[in-house]
N, CA, C and O of each residue as an XYZ file, in Angstrom:
760
protein
N     131.565    121.406     32.610
C     130.248    121.477     33.224
C     130.209    122.557     34.296
O     129.244    123.316     34.385
N     131.275    122.626     35.120
C     131.300    123.600     36.203
C     131.275    125.031     35.643
O     130.693    125.932     36.248
N     131.911    125.226     34.484
C     131.913    126.544     33.854
C     130.533    126.965     33.390
O     130.208    128.152     33.404
N     129.716    126.003     32.978
C     128.364    126.317     32.515
C     127.446    126.734     33.655
O     126.504    127.500     33.450
N     127.716    126.235     34.851
C     126.876    126.538     36.006
C     126.843    128.034     36.280
O     125.819    128.558     36.720
N     127.941    128.724     36.028
C     127.979    130.165     36.321
C     127.048    130.970     35.419
O     126.747    132.126     35.719
N     126.589    130.376     34.319
C     125.669    131.075     33.425
C     124.194    130.902     33.807
O     123.325    131.555     33.229
N     123.912    130.037     34.767
C     122.522    129.745     35.144
C     121.795    130.998     35.634
O     120.705    131.279     35.136
N     122.342    131.769     36.587
C     121.576    132.941     37.075
C     121.237    133.940     35.959
O     120.093    134.384     35.862
N     122.203    134.293     35.128
C     121.940    135.256     34.053
C     121.002    134.684     33.008
O     120.224    135.427     32.410
N     121.058    133.372     32.773
C     120.124    132.737     31.840
C     118.690    132.834     32.376
O     117.752    133.099     31.624
N     118.540    132.616     33.673
C     117.210    132.757     34.295
C     116.722    134.199     34.142
O     115.563    134.438     33.805
N     117.609    135.145     34.391
C     117.256    136.561     34.273
C     116.834    136.895     32.840
O     115.811    137.546     32.629
N     117.609    136.458     31.873
C     117.303    136.737     30.471
C     115.995    136.093     30.058
O     115.260    136.647     29.241
N     115.695    134.917     30.620
C     114.436    134.257     30.263
C     113.230    135.111     30.650
O     112.162    134.999     30.049
N     113.412    135.972     31.668
C     112.317    136.842     32.106
C     111.886    137.800     30.996
O     110.719    138.185     30.931
N     112.806    138.181     30.133
C     112.455    139.077     29.022
C     111.543    138.350     28.038
O     110.524    138.895     27.616
N     111.908    137.117     27.672
C     111.043    136.330     26.782
C     109.690    136.031     27.413
O     108.658    136.103     26.746
N     109.699    135.695     28.701
C     108.451    135.445     29.411
C     107.572    136.693     29.455
O     106.346    136.598     29.400
N     108.205    137.862     29.554
C     107.474    139.130     29.559
C     106.755    139.352     28.239
O     105.616    139.817     28.219
N     107.415    139.022     27.139
C     106.798    139.148     25.812
C     105.598    138.205     25.718
O     104.544    138.596     25.216
N     105.750    136.976     26.193
C     104.633    136.035     26.202
C     103.491    136.552     27.083
O     102.319    136.412     26.734
N     103.839    137.144     28.211
C     102.829    137.675     29.126
C     102.002    138.755     28.449
O     100.773    138.691     28.471
N     102.658    139.756     27.842
C     101.886    140.844     27.229
C     101.099    140.351     26.017
O     100.025    140.878     25.728
N     101.615    139.351     25.306
C     100.886    138.756     24.193
C      99.618    138.085     24.706
O      98.555    138.218     24.100
N      99.724    137.374     25.809
C      98.541    136.727     26.392
C      97.568    137.716     27.007
O      96.360    137.486     26.968
N      98.061    138.815     27.576
C      97.169    139.868     28.086
C      96.373    140.443     26.926
O      95.159    140.621     27.028
N      97.055    140.733     25.825
C      96.379    141.278     24.641
C      95.351    140.269     24.129
O      94.227    140.647     23.798
N      95.723    139.002     24.062
C      94.782    137.973     23.620
C      93.560    137.878     24.521
O      92.440    137.687     24.048
N      93.785    138.012     25.818
C      92.690    137.928     26.784
C      91.708    139.092     26.637
O      90.495    138.884     26.605
N      92.235    140.312     26.549
C      91.373    141.481     26.597
C      90.973    142.043     25.239
O      89.937    142.700     25.138
N      91.752    141.810     24.201
C      91.417    142.333     22.871
C      90.703    141.280     22.040
O      89.677    141.558     21.418
N      91.245    140.076     22.033
C      90.698    139.020     21.177
C      89.798    138.066     21.938
O      89.342    137.064     21.387
N      89.540    138.370     23.199
C      88.635    137.607     24.064
C      88.954    136.121     24.117
O      88.062    135.278     24.205
N      90.252    135.819     24.061
C      90.677    134.428     24.258
C      90.682    134.147     25.761
O      90.870    135.057     26.568
N      90.481    132.929     26.114
C      90.526    132.565     27.539
C      91.971    132.203     27.886
O      92.339    131.028     27.909
N      92.775    133.220     28.153
C      94.186    133.026     28.484
C      94.459    133.131     29.975
O      95.611    133.275     30.385
N      93.419    133.061     30.789
C      93.588    133.291     32.215
C      94.642    132.370     32.843
O      95.527    132.841     33.557
N      94.551    131.071     32.581
C      95.503    130.131     33.173
C      96.909    130.370     32.629
O      97.882    130.270     33.376
N      97.031    130.684     31.330
C      98.335    131.029     30.760
C      98.920    132.235     31.494
O     100.103    132.258     31.833
N      98.067    133.238     31.734
C      98.533    134.455     32.400
C      98.968    134.168     33.832
O      99.985    134.690     34.290
N      98.219    133.357     34.527
C      98.588    132.985     35.913
C      99.934    132.267     35.915
O     100.809    132.594     36.717
N     100.105    131.301     35.030
C     101.364    130.547     34.975
C     102.519    131.468     34.596
O     103.560    131.458     35.253
N     102.345    132.265     33.541
C     103.420    133.174     33.092
C     103.778    134.165     34.182
O     104.958    134.369     34.467
N     102.788    134.777     34.791
C     103.057    135.757     35.850
C     103.786    135.088     37.029
O     104.725    135.660     37.583
N     103.358    133.896     37.404
C     104.013    133.177     38.500
C     105.455    132.845     38.161
O     106.336    132.995     39.008
N     105.714    132.400     36.946
C     107.086    132.048     36.542
C     107.949    133.308     36.467
O     109.119    133.283     36.851
N     107.376    134.409     35.975
C     108.122    135.680     35.932
C     108.522    136.092     37.351
O     109.670    136.463     37.593
N     107.582    136.027     38.274
C     107.884    136.373     39.685
C     108.920    135.414     40.266
O     109.842    135.835     40.965
N     108.765    134.123     39.975
C     109.707    133.124     40.492
C     111.126    133.384     39.965
O     112.089    133.327     40.729
N     111.255    133.669     38.666
C     112.592    133.930     38.127
C     113.219    135.146     38.767
O     114.433    135.193     38.966
N     112.387    136.144     39.094
C     112.928    137.329     39.759
C     113.417    137.008     41.166
O     114.392    137.589     41.642
N     112.742    136.091     41.815
C     113.131    135.718     43.186
C     114.359    134.811     43.221
O     115.173    134.916     44.138
N     114.504    133.924     42.241
C     115.560    132.903     42.363
C     116.858    133.248     41.669
O     117.894    132.696     42.040
N     116.867    134.139     40.671
C     118.114    134.358     39.935
C     119.234    134.871     40.845
O     120.356    134.368     40.795
N     118.934    135.854     41.661
C     119.950    136.387     42.569
C     120.340    135.402     43.662
O     121.508    135.304     44.038
N     119.336    134.666     44.172
C     119.622    133.664     45.226
C     120.572    132.586     44.688
O     121.515    132.178     45.367
N     120.307    132.138     43.469
C     121.170    131.127     42.864
C     122.564    131.687     42.644
O     123.556    131.011     42.915
N     122.644    132.917     42.155
C     123.969    133.534     41.921
C     124.773    133.612     43.212
O     125.975    133.346     43.213
N     124.117    133.975     44.308
C     124.819    134.052     45.598
C     125.194    132.646     46.095
O     126.277    132.446     46.644
N     124.304    131.692     45.900
C     124.547    130.330     46.364
C     125.750    129.693     45.654
O     126.550    129.001     46.283
N     125.870    129.931     44.350
C     126.998    129.323     43.596
C     128.176    130.297     43.467
O     129.130    130.056     42.727
N     128.078    131.388     44.203
C     129.157    132.396     44.275
C     129.572    132.939     42.914
O     130.754    132.978     42.570
N     128.565    133.357     42.151
C     128.901    133.968     40.859
C     128.089    135.249     40.631
O     127.580    135.495     39.538
N     127.983    136.049     41.683
C     127.330    137.354     41.519
C     128.270    138.242     40.706
O     129.491    138.088     40.747
N     127.668    139.177     39.964
C     128.471    140.072     39.140
C     127.744    141.388     38.919
O     126.527    141.476     39.082
N     128.493    142.389     38.551
C     127.919    143.691     38.195
C     126.992    143.503     37.000
O     125.892    144.054     36.959
N     127.451    142.716     36.027
C     126.636    142.458     34.832
C     125.310    141.802     35.229
O     124.253    142.190     34.732
N     125.364    140.825     36.111
C     124.135    140.152     36.556
C     123.185    141.090     37.271
O     121.973    141.026     37.067
N     123.731    141.971     38.117
C     122.893    142.944     38.833
C     122.213    143.892     37.853
O     121.019    144.167     37.971
N     122.980    144.391     36.883
C     122.398    145.301     35.886
C     121.381    144.578     35.016
O     120.328    145.131     34.698
N     121.689    143.348     34.632
C     120.780    142.566     33.807
C     119.469    142.320     34.544
O     118.396    142.383     33.943
N     119.551    142.039     35.845
C     118.352    141.803     36.656
C     117.468    143.041     36.681
O     116.255    142.933     36.503
N     118.045    144.199     36.895
C     117.277    145.453     36.915
C     116.657    145.704     35.538
O     115.497    146.104     35.443
N     117.421    145.471     34.483
C     116.891    145.698     33.134
C     115.763    144.716     32.790
O     114.781    145.106     32.158
N     115.893    143.458     33.194
C     114.820    142.480     32.947
C     113.568    142.859     33.734
O     112.454    142.753     33.223
N     113.753    143.300     34.978
C     112.616    143.768     35.777
C     111.951    144.963     35.113
O     110.728    145.012     34.979
N     112.769    145.927     34.697
C     112.228    147.130     34.056
C     111.503    146.772     32.763
O     110.456    147.348     32.468
N     112.039    145.832     31.989
C     111.390    145.416     30.745
C     110.004    144.862     31.043
O     109.030    145.254     30.400
N     109.905    143.957     32.009
C     108.598    143.398     32.357
C     107.648    144.474     32.848
O     106.500    144.539     32.407
N     108.109    145.303     33.741
C     107.251    146.332     34.324
C     106.758    147.294     33.254
O     105.566    147.598     33.203
N     107.649    147.775     32.403
C     107.259    148.751     31.364
C     106.382    148.085     30.313
O     105.343    148.638     29.954
N     106.765    146.916     29.809
C     105.975    146.238     28.754
C     104.571    145.916     29.255
O     103.595    146.147     28.541
N     104.458    145.391     30.459
C     103.141    145.034     30.974
C     102.306    146.270     31.272
O     101.100    146.274     31.027
N     102.927    147.313     31.793
C     102.172    148.549     32.063
C     101.712    149.216     30.771
O     100.571    149.670     30.688
N     102.576    149.282     29.763
C     102.167    149.882     28.476
C     100.988    149.096     27.898
O     100.035    149.686     27.389
N     101.055    147.780     27.976
C      99.958    146.948     27.472
C      98.665    147.229     28.244
O      97.612    147.431     27.640
N      98.745    147.241     29.565
C      97.544    147.469     30.375
C      97.036    148.908     30.262
O      95.836    149.145     30.397
N      97.919    149.859     30.020
C      97.502    151.246     29.780
C      96.762    151.330     28.456
O      95.715    151.971     28.366
N      97.304    150.683     27.423
C      96.659    150.727     26.098
C      95.283    150.065     26.126
O      94.429    150.377     25.296
N      95.066    149.164     27.066
C      93.757    148.512     27.217
C      92.827    149.271     28.149
O      91.684    148.861     28.350
N      93.303    150.373     28.723
C      92.472    151.169     29.627
C      92.363    150.584     31.016
O      91.475    150.973     31.775
N      93.240    149.661     31.374
C      93.173    149.015     32.672
C      93.992    149.779     33.713
O      93.593    149.869     34.874
N      95.126    150.325     33.303
C      95.967    151.142     34.188
C      96.073    152.548     33.627
O      95.987    152.733     32.413
N      96.262    153.564     34.503
C      96.389    154.952     34.027
C      97.815    155.266     33.556
O      98.785    154.686     34.044
N      97.918    156.181     32.613
C      99.211    156.570     32.046
C     100.138    157.180     33.088
O     101.349    156.966     33.036
N      99.584    157.942     34.038
C     100.443    158.613     35.032
C     101.287    157.604     35.809
O     102.391    157.927     36.249
N     100.782    156.402     35.976
C     101.520    155.408     36.750
C     102.818    155.009     36.046
O     103.834    154.791     36.706
N     102.796    154.913     34.726
C     104.012    154.609     33.984
C     105.017    155.749     34.137
O     106.214    155.497     34.267
N     104.552    156.989     34.124
C     105.433    158.127     34.358
C     106.075    158.043     35.739
O     107.256    158.352     35.899
N     105.299    157.627     36.729
C     105.834    157.470     38.082
C     106.878    156.363     38.141
O     107.884    156.495     38.838
N     106.645    155.283     37.421
C     107.625    154.186     37.367
C     108.950    154.694     36.809
O     110.012    154.410     37.365
N     108.888    155.451     35.701
C     110.107    155.995     35.115
C     110.799    156.964     36.060
O     112.025    156.959     36.174
N     110.008    157.804     36.745
C     110.578    158.724     37.725
C     111.340    157.950     38.803
O     112.480    158.284     39.123
N     110.703    156.911     39.362
C     111.334    156.139     40.445
C     112.587    155.429     39.933
O     113.585    155.344     40.647
N     112.541    154.924     38.712
C     113.720    154.242     38.175
C     114.894    155.204     38.032
O     116.016    154.887     38.427
N     114.634    156.374     37.469
C     115.685    157.361     37.286
C     116.217    157.832     38.646
O     117.427    157.961     38.834
N     115.308    158.086     39.586
C     115.724    158.493     40.936
C     116.559    157.401     41.599
O     117.546    157.699     42.271
N     116.175    156.148     41.418
C     116.920    155.014     41.983
C     118.347    154.967     41.429
O     119.304    154.786     42.181
N     118.479    155.129     40.126
C     119.807    155.118     39.486
C     120.663    156.281     39.987
O     121.824    156.095     40.350
N     120.082    157.473     40.005
C     120.837    158.665     40.406
C     121.250    158.591     41.875
O     122.410    158.842     42.203
N     120.320    158.253     42.754
C     120.659    158.216     44.180
C     121.578    157.051     44.512
O     122.413    157.167     45.409
N     121.444    155.931     43.811
C     122.385    154.817     44.009
C     123.787    155.243     43.613
O     124.744    155.021     44.355
N     123.909    155.851     42.449
C     125.221    156.291     41.969
C     125.830    157.323     42.929
O     127.013    157.251     43.261
N     125.022    158.266     43.362
C     125.492    159.303     44.286
C     125.984    158.668     45.598
O     127.063    158.996     46.090
N     125.181    157.765     46.148
C     125.540    157.115     47.416
C     126.816    156.309     47.270
O     127.685    156.362     48.140
N     126.938    155.569     46.192
C     128.141    154.757     45.981
C     129.370    155.652     45.865
O     130.409    155.359     46.458
N     129.261    156.724     45.119
C     130.408    157.626     44.942
C     130.792    158.338     46.235
O     131.967    158.634     46.447
N     129.822    158.616     47.097
C     130.131    159.387     48.312
C     130.284    158.554     49.568
O     130.759    159.055     50.587
N     129.895    157.300     49.516
C     129.942    156.499     50.743
C     130.695    155.174     50.564
O     131.416    154.741     51.462
N     130.529    154.555     49.437
C     131.081    153.217     49.221
C     132.059    153.220     48.052
O     131.889    152.460     47.099
N     133.064    154.054     48.119
C     133.965    154.237     46.982
C     134.591    152.935     46.493
O     134.769    152.765     45.286
N     134.925    152.028     47.376
C     135.571    150.792     46.939
C     134.596    149.609     46.916
O     135.003    148.475     46.663
N     133.336    149.868     47.176
C     132.355    148.794     47.205
C     131.973    148.378     45.794
O     131.984    149.201     44.880
N     131.635    147.105     45.611
C     131.272    146.604     44.289
C     129.764    146.653     44.046
O     129.282    146.109     43.052
N     129.017    147.295     44.939
C     127.571    147.434     44.744
C     127.310    148.291     43.513
O     128.010    149.271     43.259
N     126.305    147.908     42.764
C     125.906    148.697     41.599
C     124.736    149.587     41.988
O     124.645    150.735     41.554
N     123.837    149.046     42.813
C     122.641    149.764     43.219
C     122.519    149.703     44.730
O     122.914    148.722     45.360
N     121.966    150.760     45.302
C     121.720    150.814     46.735
C     120.208    150.879     46.930
O     119.548    151.788     46.427
N     119.667    149.907     47.665
C     118.223    149.837     47.876
C     117.878    150.310     49.281
O     118.701    150.268     50.196
N     116.646    150.757     49.421
C     116.093    151.057     50.736
C     114.873    150.157     50.925
O     114.274    149.712     49.946
N     114.503    149.889     52.168
C     113.401    148.955     52.443
C     112.095    149.381     51.783
O     111.420    148.578     51.139
N     111.751    150.651     51.952
C     110.499    151.136     51.364
C     110.566    151.088     49.838
O     109.590    150.738     49.175
N     111.721    151.441     49.295
C     111.904    151.397     47.840
C     111.752    149.982     47.294
O     111.208    149.781     46.208
N     112.238    149.006     48.056
C     112.074    147.600     47.634
C     110.605    147.198     47.600
O     110.174    146.475     46.702
N     109.844    147.665     48.572
C     108.409    147.369     48.602
C     107.729    148.012     47.398
O     106.905    147.378     46.740
N     108.067    149.253     47.111
C     107.478    149.955     45.968
C     107.857    149.231     44.668
O     107.010    149.036     43.796
N     109.123    148.836     44.541
C     109.567    148.115     43.335
C     108.819    146.784     43.205
O     108.449    146.377     42.104
N     108.602    146.112     44.335
C     107.834    144.867     44.309
C     106.397    145.128     43.848
O     105.815    144.334     43.110
N     105.843    146.246     44.294
C     104.492    146.603     43.860
C     104.459    146.896     42.370
O     103.515    146.501     41.686
N     105.475    147.583     41.854
C     105.558    147.809     40.411
C     105.512    146.471     39.684
O     104.914    146.354     38.615
N     106.135    145.485     40.262
C     106.238    144.168     39.649
C     104.919    143.405     39.711
O     104.551    142.735     38.746
N     104.203    143.495     40.829
C     102.989    142.686     40.985
C     101.703    143.393     40.527
O     100.689    142.731     40.307
N     101.731    144.696     40.385
C     100.527    145.425     39.971
C      99.969    144.923     38.640
O      98.752    144.779     38.527
N     100.801    144.648     37.621
C     100.210    144.111     36.380
C      99.454    142.797     36.619
O      98.396    142.581     36.028
N      99.980    141.930     37.469
C      99.284    140.686     37.783
C      97.982    140.935     38.528
O      96.948    140.344     38.216
N      98.050    141.807     39.502
C      96.841    142.168     40.249
C      95.787    142.745     39.310
O      94.608    142.402     39.393
N      96.231    143.622     38.420
C      95.299    144.304     37.504
C      94.572    143.295     36.600
O      93.351    143.368     36.465
N      95.293    142.371     35.989
C      94.608    141.447     35.102
C      93.727    140.469     35.878
O      92.645    140.107     35.416
N      94.179    140.048     37.038
C      93.367    139.120     37.854
C      92.080    139.791     38.287
O      91.002    139.210     38.157
N      92.181    141.017     38.803
C      90.977    141.734     39.235
C      90.024    141.961     38.076
O      88.815    141.787     38.233
N      90.544    142.350     36.906
C      89.661    142.645     35.770
C      88.977    141.399     35.230
O      87.914    141.495     34.617
N      89.565    140.245     35.446
C      88.935    139.016     34.975
C      87.993    138.437     36.042
O      86.870    138.040     35.731
N      88.450    138.391     37.289
C      87.675    137.716     38.336
C      86.654    138.590     39.039
O      85.568    138.122     39.380
N      86.990    139.862     39.263
C      86.070    140.743     40.001
C      85.970    142.108     39.292
O      86.341    143.137     39.858
N      85.474    142.100     38.072
C      85.445    143.359     37.301
C      84.637    144.474     37.943
O      84.903    145.647     37.681
N      83.659    144.143     38.774
C      82.804    145.185     39.378
C      83.574    146.092     40.338
O      83.221    147.262     40.491
N      84.612    145.577     40.981
C      85.393    146.407     41.919
C      86.828    146.636     41.439
O      87.616    147.299     42.114
N      87.156    146.093     40.285
C      88.541    146.128     39.805
C      89.113    147.533     39.748
O      90.210    147.777     40.251
N      88.386    148.457     39.144
C      88.921    149.807     38.956
C      89.220    150.490     40.293
O      90.302    151.046     40.477
N      88.274    150.448     41.214
C      88.479    151.087     42.521
C      89.610    150.417     43.312
O      90.437    151.096     43.921
N      89.635    149.098     43.294
C      90.673    148.362     44.027
C      92.053    148.665     43.452
O      93.007    148.890     44.198
N      92.155    148.670     42.129
C      93.437    148.947     41.486
C      93.886    150.384     41.788
O      95.060    150.622     42.073
N      92.956    151.331     41.725
C      93.336    152.714     42.025
C      93.814    152.863     43.469
O      94.759    153.607     43.733
N      93.182    152.173     44.390
C      93.628    152.210     45.785
C      95.081    151.713     45.887
O      95.913    152.333     46.550
N      95.366    150.592     45.225
C      96.720    150.015     45.245
C      97.706    150.974     44.584
O      98.815    151.160     45.085
N      97.316    151.582     43.467
C      98.202    152.519     42.763
C      98.529    153.722     43.636
O      99.688    154.128     43.721
N      97.521    154.293     44.283
C      97.761    155.484     45.123
C      98.581    155.131     46.366
O      99.412    155.928     46.801
N      98.360    153.960     46.935
C      99.182    153.528     48.076
C     100.631    153.359     47.650
O     101.545    153.730     48.385
N     100.842    152.795     46.456
C     102.192    152.638     45.909
C     102.820    153.993     45.628
O     104.005    154.198     45.890
N     102.029    154.921     45.096
C     102.507    156.275     44.851
C     102.955    156.927     46.154
O     104.025    157.533     46.206
N     102.155    156.810     47.196
C     102.517    157.410     48.496
C     103.807    156.805     49.033
O     104.684    157.528     49.504
N     103.925    155.488     48.966
C     105.148    154.845     49.414
C     106.343    155.254     48.578
O     107.441    155.439     49.103
N     106.134    155.394     47.281
C     107.224    155.800     46.385
C     107.691    157.219     46.643
O     108.890    157.497     46.625
N     106.758    158.109     46.880
C     107.122    159.504     47.184
C     107.917    159.564     48.492
O     108.928    160.260     48.582
N     107.453    158.833     49.493
C     108.186    158.805     50.771
C     109.579    158.196     50.577
O     110.556    158.714     51.119
N     109.680    157.118     49.823
C     110.986    156.510     49.541
C     111.910    157.502     48.836
O     113.088    157.603     49.180
N     111.386    158.233     47.854
C     112.201    159.224     47.139
C     112.677    160.305     48.088
O     113.846    160.689     48.062
N     111.784    160.794     48.920
C     112.149    161.812     49.904
C     113.283    161.323     50.796
O     114.262    162.037     51.010
N     113.150    160.113     51.313
C     114.170    159.568     52.211
C     115.500    159.340     51.500
O     116.559    159.558     52.087
N     115.456    158.900     50.234
C     116.687    158.671     49.470
C     117.404    159.992     49.186
O     118.622    160.084     49.336
N     116.650    161.008     48.777
C     117.250    162.308     48.482
C     117.801    162.922     49.773
O     118.891    163.494     49.778
N     117.046    162.801     50.859
C     117.513    163.313     52.150
C     118.824    162.632     52.560
O     119.739    163.288     53.056
N     118.907    161.338     52.354
C     120.123    160.581     52.671
C     121.298    161.056     51.818
O     122.417    161.173     52.316
N     121.051    161.328     50.543
C     122.106    161.844     49.656
C     122.575    163.229     50.103
O     123.769    163.526     50.075
N     121.630    164.068     50.513
C     121.995    165.407     50.979
C     122.848    165.343     52.239
O     123.771    166.139     52.408
N     122.537    164.387     53.131
C     123.356    164.207     54.337
C     124.765    163.772     53.966
O     125.730    164.221     54.584
N     124.899    162.917     52.981
C     126.225    162.458     52.550
C     127.046    163.594     51.961
O     128.266    163.648     52.112
N     126.344    164.505     51.282
C     127.026    165.615     50.619
C     127.576    166.611     51.634
O     128.637    167.199     51.422
N     126.853    166.799     52.736
C     127.281    167.805     53.723
C     128.262    167.278     54.729
O     128.699    168.018     55.610
């Protein structure tokens, strides 16, 4: 039994991938087939967010954090973010440029994390290095799909303008985060 407990955090993380598929299926049903999936979407989005919050906390609590778990968490997050954004872009709810920005930030995060680990934390077991602003931007990447579908269902008259405001604020924060991360890497190099 004790051996099975160590699989709980990664199982929660992996469940996020299946929940993401259900989420985009329900988004498509809501906006393409005009099904009333609003409550399903709220529940799915809430559970997806909850799994993202608790998987790492549980892993730390039961002392079974791992490099595999950290990578799996990032991949599950990326899967949800990309799948939901592609779906909302195909429905005309989100702009295509935002998905490009997400990919840019992900690649920059991987490169600057790797650079920082190699130049500063040679013996550290960290896989990724986060910055406060980058965490906020990543959280926005995660919640924007939920905000987008909620606004389009509940307040369609202001949805487009409100979503664009949130997207541009996230873009500004992301650009600043990238600047600070690259600047930090350049300081490490010199």
